[in-house]
C-alpha positions in Angstrom: 20.7 16.2 16.7 17.3 14.7 17.3 16.8 14.0 21.0 15.3 10.6 20.3 18.5 9.6 18.4 20.7 10.8 21.3 18.9 8.3 23.6 20.1 5.4 21.4 23.5 4.1 22.5 26.4 5.1 20.2 27.2 1.4 19.4 23.6 0.8 18.2 23.5 4.0 16.2 26.7 2.9 14.4 25.2 -0.5 13.7 22.1 1.2 12.3 24.2 3.4 10.0 26.2 0.4 8.8 22.9 -1.5 8.1 21.6 1.5 6.2 24.8 1.8 4.2 24.8 -1.9 3.4 21.2 -1.7 2.2 22.2 1.1 -0.1 25.3 -0.7 -1.4 23.1 -3.8 -2.1 20.8 -1.8 -4.3 23.2 -0.8 -7.1 20.4 0.5 -9.3 19.1 3.0 -6.7 21.5 5.7 -7.9 22.4 5.2 -11.6 25.3 7.2 -13.0 24.4 10.4 -14.9 25.5 10.9 -18.4 28.2 13.3 -17.1 29.5 10.8 -14.6 29.6 8.0 -17.2 31.5 10.3 -19.6 34.0 11.2 -16.9 34.6 7.6 -16.1 35.1 6.8 -19.8 37.6 9.7 -20.1 39.5 8.4 -17.0 39.6 4.9 -18.3 40.8 6.1 -21.7 43.5 8.1 -20.1 44.6 5.1 -18.0 44.7 2.8 -21.0 46.7 5.4 -23.0 49.1 6.3 -20.2 49.7 2.7 -19.0 50.6 3.8 -15.5 49.0 1.8 -12.8 48.8 4.7 -10.4 50.4 4.9 -6.9 50.8 2.4 -4.2 48.2 2.7 -1.4 50.9 3.0 1.2 52.4 6.0 -0.6 49.0 7.7 -0.9 48.2 7.1 2.8 51.7 8.4 3.8 51.0 11.6 1.8 47.6 12.1 3.5 49.1 11.5 7.0 51.9 14.1 6.3 49.2 16.7 5.4 47.2 16.1 8.6 
C-alpha cells in the first residue's frame, strides 16, 4: 500500500472510498453497458417473464451463503 495512504486514518480512508463510489454511482453514463451485457440482460429478462418465478427470498439466499462460509 502507498505509504501516504497508510498515514490517513482508516475512518477517513473509508469515507473517501464511499465518496468516490457515490460519485461513480451518480454518473450512470460513465460506464455504458456493452452490447454483450445488454443482450445478457435481455435474455435474463425474457427468461424471467417466461418462467414467471419471482426468484428466492433474500433471507434464503443469505442463509445459503452463511452455511457455505
